[in-house]
N, C-alpha and C positions, 0 to 999 in steps of 0.2 A: 448455536449454543454448544454443539458437540465439538466443534473445532476449538473452543475456548477451554474445554475440560480435557486434559491430556494426562494420561497416567504414564508411568516409566516405560512401558512397552511401546506406547505411541511415539514417545520421544526417541527411543533407540531406533525404531524403524525410520523415523523421519531423519535421523542422523545418518543412518545407513544409506538410504536412497538419496540423500542430499550430497553425498560425497562425489568426487570426480569419477568418471567411468574408467575402468581398468583398460589398459592398452592390451588388445588381444591379437594384434598383427593381422587384422582383417578376417578373423575367425567368424565373428557374427555376421559379417557381410556375405562370406561364403555360405554359411548356413541358411541365411535368408534367401540367397539366390538358388540354392539347391531346392529348398522348400517350394519356392515359386515355380521352378522348372517342373518339379513333380506334380504340382497342381495343374499346370498346363498339359502335362502328359495325361493325367487322369481326365481332364476335360475333353481332350481330343481323341482319347482312345475309343470311346464308344461311337462317335460319329464315323471314325475310320473303319471300325470293325463292321458297322452296319453297311458302309459303302462296299467294302471288300466282300461281305456276305451277299450283297445284292448282285454284285458283279459275278461272283461264282455261282449264284443260284438262278441267274437270268436264263441260261440255256435250258435247264430242266423246267423252269416255269413256262417258257415258250412251248416246250413239248407238251406240258400239261394243258396249256390253253388250246393247242391244236387237237388234243385228245377229247376234251370235254364235249364238243359238238357230236363226235362219233358216239360217245357214251350216252348223251341224251337222245340220239337218233335210235338207239337200240331199245329204249324204253317205250312200251306200247302206250299210246295216247289214251286208249279206252280205260285203262286202269287209273288214270288221273281224274276221272269224273267224280264230283263230290258225292253225288247220289249213290255211288256204288261202294262208298267206303263203309266199313262196318262200325256203326256208331253205338250199337247196343253194348259193347264192351267198355266204353268210356264211362267212368263214374260221374255221378251228378256233381254240380258245383257245391252243393251243401255238404256232401261227403268230403270233398276236398278241403273245404274250410274247416270242418270239424277235425280232420286229421291234422291240418297245420296248427290248429289251436292246441290240440293234444301234444303235438311235438314241442310246441313252445313251452307248455306247462311242464312237461318232462325235463326240458333243458333247464328251466328256471329252478326246479326241485333239485336237479343235479348240482347247480351252482350253490344253492343254499346249503346242501349237505357238504360240499367241499369247504365252505367257510366255517363250518362248526368244528 
Protein backbone atom coordinates (compact mmCIF):
# COMPACT_ATOMS: atom_id res chain seq x y z
CA UNK A 1 0.00 0.00 0.00
CA UNK A 2 2.81 2.41 0.87
CA UNK A 3 4.51 1.89 -2.48
CA UNK A 4 1.33 2.91 -4.31
CA UNK A 5 0.98 6.20 -2.37
CA UNK A 6 3.86 8.44 -3.40
CA UNK A 7 4.18 12.13 -2.75
CA UNK A 8 6.41 14.54 -4.67
CA UNK A 9 9.40 13.94 -2.39
CA UNK A 10 9.23 10.19 -3.05
CA UNK A 11 9.00 10.80 -6.77
CA UNK A 12 11.97 13.18 -6.80
CA UNK A 13 14.10 10.78 -4.78
CA UNK A 14 13.12 7.92 -7.05
CA UNK A 15 14.11 9.93 -10.14
CA UNK A 16 17.46 10.92 -8.56
CA UNK A 17 18.40 7.37 -7.62
CA UNK A 18 17.08 5.97 -10.86
CA UNK A 19 19.46 8.05 -13.00
CA UNK A 20 22.72 6.76 -14.46
CA UNK A 21 25.74 6.71 -12.11
CA UNK A 22 28.24 9.53 -12.49
CA UNK A 23 31.64 8.63 -13.92
CA UNK A 24 34.13 9.26 -11.14
CA UNK A 25 37.31 7.90 -12.77
CA UNK A 26 37.57 5.04 -10.24
CA UNK A 27 37.28 7.26 -7.15
CA UNK A 28 34.65 5.11 -5.47
CA UNK A 29 36.67 1.94 -6.15
CA UNK A 30 39.75 3.54 -4.54
CA UNK A 31 37.72 4.64 -1.52
CA UNK A 32 36.23 1.18 -1.06
CA UNK A 33 39.66 -0.47 -1.36
CA UNK A 34 41.17 1.97 1.15
CA UNK A 35 38.32 1.35 3.62
CA UNK A 36 38.72 -2.43 3.26
CA UNK A 37 42.48 -2.15 3.76
CA UNK A 38 41.96 -0.09 6.94
CA UNK A 39 39.46 -2.67 8.19
CA UNK A 40 42.05 -5.42 7.74
CA UNK A 41 44.71 -3.33 9.48
CA UNK A 42 42.38 -2.83 12.43
CA UNK A 43 41.49 -6.53 12.53
CA UNK A 44 45.12 -7.64 12.49
CA UNK A 45 46.65 -4.98 14.73
CA UNK A 46 45.44 -6.47 18.04
CA UNK A 47 46.63 -10.05 17.39
CA UNK A 48 49.98 -8.77 16.13
CA UNK A 49 50.34 -6.51 19.18
CA UNK A 50 49.51 -9.45 21.48
CA UNK A 51 52.07 -11.62 19.74
CA UNK A 52 54.75 -8.92 19.93
CA UNK A 53 53.98 -8.28 23.61
CA UNK A 54 54.17 -12.00 24.34
CA UNK A 55 57.53 -12.27 22.63
CA UNK A 56 58.88 -9.25 24.51
CA UNK A 57 57.45 -10.37 27.86
CA UNK A 58 58.53 -14.03 27.59
CA UNK A 59 61.97 -13.54 29.18
CA UNK A 60 60.72 -11.61 32.26
CA UNK A 61 57.88 -14.13 32.64
CA UNK A 62 60.36 -17.01 32.66
CA UNK A 63 62.37 -15.19 35.32
CA UNK A 64 59.21 -14.78 37.40
CA UNK A 65 58.34 -18.45 37.00
CA UNK A 66 61.82 -19.33 38.26
CA UNK A 67 61.48 -16.94 41.21
CA UNK A 68 58.09 -18.17 42.48
CA UNK A 69 59.37 -21.46 43.99
CA UNK A 70 62.09 -19.56 45.89
CA UNK A 71 59.46 -17.12 47.16
CA UNK A 72 57.12 -19.91 48.25
CA UNK A 73 60.02 -21.69 49.94
CA UNK A 74 60.63 -18.66 52.15
CA UNK A 75 57.06 -18.68 53.55
CA UNK A 76 56.85 -20.69 56.79
CA UNK A 77 54.42 -23.60 56.45
CA UNK A 78 53.24 -23.36 60.08
CA UNK A 79 51.58 -20.00 59.39
CA UNK A 80 49.36 -21.55 56.72
CA UNK A 81 47.46 -23.81 59.14
CA UNK A 82 43.75 -22.93 59.15
CA UNK A 83 43.34 -23.38 62.89
CA UNK A 84 45.96 -20.70 63.60
CA UNK A 85 44.24 -18.00 61.53
CA UNK A 86 42.56 -15.19 63.51
CA UNK A 87 38.87 -15.69 62.76
CA UNK A 88 37.50 -13.50 65.56
CA UNK A 89 38.06 -10.34 63.42
CA UNK A 90 35.97 -11.61 60.51
CA UNK A 91 32.40 -10.23 60.59
CA UNK A 92 29.47 -12.61 60.55
CA UNK A 93 27.63 -13.31 57.30
CA UNK A 94 24.46 -11.58 58.51
CA UNK A 95 26.43 -8.37 59.04
CA UNK A 96 27.86 -8.59 55.52
CA UNK A 97 24.40 -9.14 54.00
CA UNK A 98 22.97 -6.20 55.94
CA UNK A 99 25.83 -3.98 54.78
CA UNK A 100 25.35 -5.01 51.15
CA UNK A 101 21.60 -4.33 51.38
CA UNK A 102 22.22 -0.88 52.87
CA UNK A 103 24.74 -0.11 50.14
CA UNK A 104 22.21 -1.12 47.47
CA UNK A 105 19.50 1.03 49.05
CA UNK A 106 21.82 4.04 49.22
CA UNK A 107 22.77 3.58 45.55
CA UNK A 108 19.11 3.34 44.50
CA UNK A 109 18.25 6.50 46.47
CA UNK A 110 21.15 8.27 44.80
CA UNK A 111 19.88 7.35 41.34
CA UNK A 112 16.35 8.42 42.23
CA UNK A 113 17.64 11.79 43.40
CA UNK A 114 19.62 12.23 40.16
CA UNK A 115 16.48 11.72 38.07
CA UNK A 116 14.51 14.38 39.95
